[in-house]
N, C-alpha and C positions, 0 to 999 in steps of 0.2 A: 472146386475150392472156392470159398467166398472171397470176393475181391478185397474186402476190408482186411480179412485175415492175411491174405497174401501180401497186401501192402505193408502190414505191420512186420511181417517176416522180412520183406525186402529192405525196410528201413533198418532193421536190426542187423542184417548182413552187411550193410554199408558201414555201420559203426564198428563192426567186428567181423572177422572172418568166420566166426562161429558164435552161437549164442552164449552169453555168459551165464553162470549158474544163477538160477532164480532165487529170490528171497525165500527162505524156508522158515516155517513156523517153529517155535521152540518145542512144541509137542509133535515129534515125529512118530509115525506108525512103528510099531515094534518090528524090527528086522529079524529075519530068521538067522539061525546060527550059521547056516551055510553062506548067507549073504554077508554077514559080518566077517567071517573067515576069508571070503573072497576079497572083500574090501581091504582087509589088512594085508593080504598078499600083494594086491595091486599097489597099495600105498608104499609098501616096502620096496617093490621094484621101482616105483617112481622116485623114491628118495635116493636110491642108489644111482639111478640115471641122472638125477639132478646133480649129485656130488661129482659125477664123472662128466658133467657138461653135455650130456645127451638130452638137451632140453625138449626136443620134439617128442622123444620117447617118454620123458617125464610127464608132459602134458597129457599124452594118451593114457598113461597109467593112472594119473590122478582123476581124470575124467571117468575112467572105468570104476575106480574106487568110490567116487562120489555117486555114481549111478546105482551102486549096490547098497551103499549106506552113507547117509549124509553126516559129515563131520566138518566143522569149521577148519580143522587142521588140514583136511584134503584141499579145501578151497584156497587156503593160505598158500600152500605149496604150489597149487595151480597158478595163482597170481604171480608168485615169484618166478615160476618157469616162463610165464608170458613176458615178464620184465626182461629176463635174460635173452629172450628171442627178439626183443624190440617191439613186441606187440603191446604197446603201452595202453591202448584203449581197452583191450580185453582185460589187461591186468587191473585197470581201474575199476571196471565193472565187477570183477571178482572180489576185489577188496571191499567195494561198496556192499556187496551181498552179505559179507561177514559183519560189517559195521552196522547194517540195518537189522540184523537178526537179533531177536530178543531171546536170550538164553534163559533157561529155567534155573531157578535158585540152586537146584541140585546138579547142575551141569558139571561135567568133569573139569578139573582145574586146567587141563590142556586146552579145552574149548575156550575158557575165559582168557587164557593167555594168548590164544590165537586172535581173539577179538582185539586185545590191547595192541598186539603187534600189527594187526591190519590197520588200525586207526593211525598208528605212527607211520607205517610205510605208505599209506594212502596220502598223508599230508606231504611226504617227501616226493611222491611220484607226481601229484597233480600239476605242479609248476613245470614239469618236464614235458608234458603232453602238448604238442603243437596243434595249431588249428589251420584250416585252409578254407578260404572263401572262393567259390567258383561262380563266375558270372559269365553271361554271354551278351554280345552286342552285334548288330542292332536287335530291336525287338522282332520276334518272329513267331510263327505258329508251330505248334507241335515240336517244341525243343526237347531233345533227348541228349543228356550228358552221361558219359561213362567215365568211371574212375577205375583205372587198372582193369578194364574190360568188364566191370560190373556197373549196372545202371545206378546212377545217383538219383535218389528220390527227388521228385520235383520240388517238394517242400524245402529241401536243403540247398537249392540253387539260389545263390545270392546272399547266403548267410554263413558266418564262420562255423565250421564243424570240426570236432576233434578228429585227429588223424594220426596214424603212426609215423614216426620220423622215417625219412628215406626218400627215394625217388619214385614218383607216381606219374602215370601216363593218363592224359585227359583227351577226350574226343567229344565232339558235339555235332549234331545234325539237326536240321529243322526242315520245314516244308520248302523244298526247292533250294535249300542252302546247306552248307557244311563248313566246318572250321578245321583248319589243319591240326594234325595231332600235335600236342604240346606236352613236354615233360617238365616236371617241377620237382626240385629237391628241397625237402622241408627238414630243418634241423630241430633238435629238441628245444622246446620252449618258444619256437618261432611262431609268429602270426603272419601267415602268408596269404596272398590273394592272387588269383589268376583270372584274366579276362580272355575268353575264347571268342575270336572275331569271326562271325559267320559271313560267308560270301556266297553269291549265287553259284550254283554248280555249273561248270562249263559243260555244254552238251557235246562239244567236239573240239578237236585241236585245229590249228591252222590248216586250211585247205590249199594245197599246192597243185596246180595243174600238171598233168603228166606230159612231158615234152614229146612232141610228135617226131617219129623217125624221119630223117631227110633222105630224099632220093638223089640221083645224079644232078637234077636240075632244080631241086627245091623240096618243099614238103611233099610227102608221099600221100597226101590226102586223096582219097578216091582210088588209090591203086588197088587193083584186083588182088585178092588173096588166092593162093593156090587152092584149087578145088580138090575135093576128095580127102581133106585133112580136118581133123577135129580141132575146133578153135581152142587155144590155150585158156581163153576166158571161160568157156563152157566147162573145161576140165576143172579149173579152179573153183567154179561155181558148185559143181557136184561135190568136190572135196569139202568146201565150206558148209554146204548143206548137211553133209554127213556128220561133220564135227558139231554143228548146231543141234542136230537131233540128239546126238550123244549128250551134249550139255543139258538139253531140256530134260532128258531122261534122268540124268544124275541129279539135277535140281529137284525133280519130282520125288525121287527116292529119298534124298536127304530131308526134303520137306515132310514126307511121311514119317521118317524116323524122328524128326523134331517133335511132331505132334504126339507120337507114342511116348517119347521121353517126358513131355510136358504132362501127359495124362498120368504117367507113373509117379511124377513128382507130386501131382495133386493128391493121388491116393496115399502116398507116403505121408504127406503133410496132414491130411485128414485123419489118418490113423494116429499120428503123433500129437496133434493139437497145437493150438497157438502158443502155449507155454512150454513147448518142448525145447530141449537144449542138448548139447553134447553130440554124440554120434548120430542120433536120429536127425538133428538139425543139419549136421554135416552132410548126411545122405540127401536131404532135400535140396541143399545148395548145390551139391555135385550134380544131381539130376537136372536142376534148372540150368546150370552152366552148360551141361552136355546138350540140352535142348537148344539153348541159344547158339552154340557153335554149329550144330547141325542145321539149324534154321538159317544162319548166315551163309553157310556153304550152299544150301538150297537156293537162296535168293541169288547168289553169285552165279550158280549154274544156270538158273532160268534166264537171268539177264544176258549172260554171255552166249548161251545157246540160242536165245532169240535173235541177238544181234548177228551171230554167225549165220543162222538160217536165212535171215532176210538178206544179208550180204550175198550169200550164195545164190539165192533166187535172182537177185538183181543182176549179178554177173552172168548168170546163165541166160537170162532174157536179153540182156544187152548184146551179148556175143551172138545171139541168134537173130537179132533184129535185121541185120543187113548181111546176108551170107556172102555176098560178092564184094563187100566193101570192108576195109579195115576201120574199126571204130577207134581212131587215134585220139579223139578228144574225150572219150568216156573214162570216168574214174569213179570209184566209190571209196569212202572212208568209214570203217566201222568205229563206233565209240561205245564206251561203257562208263557209267557214272553210278554213284551210290543209289540213285533213284531208278535206274533202269539202263537201257542201252538202245542202240539203233544204228542207222547208217545215214550218211550224207554223201552226195555226189553230184555229178553232172553227166548227162547222157546225151 
């Protein structure tokens, strides 16, 4: 997939959870009788669902009807369903597509009435749509911001952008830095702003020395361990190495699944085209989300597996270093951070 095309799709997905209906020319290709009949059936089901407050189902039905046969009346009901669901940004885009459309002189009266209603309802809706400006501080390299687990296009960082009312979750990372997760509740018509404060990622927690066991006359440093027994440290080392190898394997598997999903998303998008919308665009977004989730799991698995494996090796080696002496002062502390993992300790 071309990077430019994918960037356009990503920006569209930030503004709305699914692409809004595109502007349609007044002269539509002649639809088959079967397509028109199917569109009417889907629109009737959508209207019934809307009257019964089943707005998710109504959205699905009107999208299907519009995919079979374009009619401003389908898009108008789609916009109203989005408004009922609180998806104001999507609703605005649907209204806009009707207002921008140039109807033929002989267009049905229902189409002309739908355009009049769309203009009126759009004017009423626009002031209700809130905006959110997301910024990060201090300046950093490779800043990545997510809004509700979806990447926020870099071009939108630092500028107000329309957003649906409700509670949204923000995260940010940068090269060697991260910001704590922050939730923000935006009300209708509100102009909100959030600053995510980046800070260096801690590589490890506080290191506390392990107290040495005391003998009858003081510290037991240098006391001989019973011979012929396996050191507990070596057992723990083997266990941790096993867990680490399992984590690395799981990370590799999910990484491969992520690449496969990403390739499937690319193929689906290429088949659909930049101007696609409705169910095909939903499928592309779902595949991308699935690829991101599997990729994140793969990264966590590799980081945790690597840290556990290194920790197990260190424990095994430390316990083996002095067979006749207790290693009272030795300790290790594994750590995992967004950018990787490892161990620290004193031997």
